[in-house]
C-alpha positions as CSV (number, residue, x, y, z in Angstrom):
1,M,95.1,106.4,101.4
2,P,96.1,102.6,102.3
3,R,99.3,102.2,102.1
4,S,98.5,99.0,100.4
5,V,97.8,101.4,97.1
6,M,100.6,103.4,97.3
7,T,103.5,100.7,97.6
8,A,104.2,97.5,95.8
9,Q,107.4,95.7,95.6
10,N,108.1,94.6,91.6
11,T,104.5,95.0,90.4
12,Y,101.9,97.8,90.7
13,P,99.2,97.5,93.3
14,R,95.9,96.1,92.2
15,V,93.0,98.1,93.4
16,E,89.4,96.6,92.4
17,S,88.2,100.3,92.3
18,Y,90.3,103.4,92.5
19,S,87.0,105.4,92.5
20,E,86.2,103.7,95.9
21,T,89.6,103.8,96.7
22,L,89.5,107.7,96.3
23,A,86.1,108.0,97.8
24,D,87.1,106.4,101.1
25,Y,90.7,108.3,101.5
26,D,88.2,111.9,100.3
27,R,85.9,110.7,103.4
28,E,88.9,110.3,105.7
29,V,90.5,113.3,104.6
30,T,87.4,115.4,104.9
31,E,86.8,114.2,108.5
32,Y,90.4,115.1,109.5
33,Y,90.4,118.6,108.4
34,D,86.6,119.0,109.5
35,L,88.4,117.8,113.1
36,R,91.4,119.9,113.1
37,S,89.7,123.2,111.3
38,G,85.8,122.5,111.3
39,S,86.3,123.5,107.6
40,R,86.9,122.0,104.1
41,L,85.6,122.2,101.0
42,E,86.8,120.2,98.8
43,S,87.8,116.8,98.6
44,F,91.5,115.4,98.0
45,S,91.0,114.0,94.8
46,H,88.8,117.5,93.4
47,L,91.9,119.2,94.4
48,V,94.4,116.7,93.5
49,A,93.0,116.8,89.7
50,T,92.8,120.6,89.9
51,N,96.1,121.6,91.1
52,I,98.4,118.5,88.6
53,G,100.6,120.7,87.0
54,V,100.3,123.8,89.4
55,G,102.5,125.5,91.4
56,G,106.5,124.6,91.6
57,A,106.5,123.8,87.7
58,H,107.8,127.1,87.1
59,V,111.0,126.6,88.6
60,S,111.4,123.3,87.2
61,P,112.0,122.0,84.1
62,I,109.7,118.5,83.9
63,M,107.5,120.0,81.9
64,E,109.6,120.6,79.7
65,V,111.8,117.6,79.1
66,L,108.3,115.7,79.6
67,H,107.3,117.6,76.4
68,E,110.7,117.1,74.3
69,Q,110.5,113.4,75.2
70,G,107.2,113.4,73.4
71,L,105.7,112.2,77.5
72,C,103.7,115.0,78.3
73,L,99.8,114.7,77.9
74,R,98.2,118.0,77.8
C-alpha cells in the first residue's frame, strides 16, 4: 500500500478513492504472491474483510474493552 495512504502527520491522509487504492494494492499483492508461489486465490482486501476480529482476539482483552466502552461496532 502506498506509504502516503498509511502515514501522515497531524492529519489523516486524503485519498481520492479508497476502492481504487485497494484495488491497486490487491493487484500488487496478487502479483507478488503469484511470482513467489504461483497461487493466490483471495485478494488482500478480501482477506482483511473476512479476518477482522479473527485470530489473537481470544488472548487479547481488546474486544471486551471495546464492548465495555461502547466502541465496538459489531
